[in-house]
C-alpha positions, 0 to 999 in steps of 0.5 A: 520465497527470499524476495517476498519477505524482505519486500513484506519487512520494508512494509512492516517497517514503513508501516511502522513509521507511518504510526509513529509520523502519525502520533508525532505528529499530530500531539506536535500540531496539538490535533485532535480530529480524525485524520486518514493519516492513521489510517496508512499505518494499518493500509502498510501492515496489511496490503504490504506486509501481510499479502506478501507474507501470503505471497510467499507462501504460495510461490514457495509451494506454487513458485510463482515467479514463473508466470509473466503475470505474477511478475506484473503483479509484483511491479504494479502492486507495489505501485499502487501500495506505494501511490496511495500510502503516500497520497494517504499521507498528504491528505492526512498532513494537509488535515493537521495542519488545516491547509485550505486545498482549493477543489483542484487540488483536493480533487487531485490527491484523491484522483491520484489516490484513486489511481493507487487504488485502481493498480491495488485491485489489478495487481490482485486480479493478477495475482490471482490469474497468477494463482490460477495459472500455477495451480493448474500446471 
């Protein structure tokens, strides 16, 4: 349980840093439009901090760590959230700076972010499988 609370805490710090970066980076560059950077903060709070607080509670009641699918969930889900957040920062920075991207570069950023979202989805499925198996036992 403590491990998942620690992961949650790391995501909370990352979310706060993401929010500060968004605010200061846009202010420094006199940017007033909408950018993906504004959503990094929320994604990390919800997909990272809140999810692992909930996981910690379920682990305490169901001892999820016994399940292979749960161990896979932790790795795959974290990889997906981190990859998604990184690509959101990359996309947001290019938006704020007004960087002109080629179609290939833009598609690459979107594609990598899409892979991150797929990993998050697979992770959620693995979590649900783990919960279902643990609830039977």
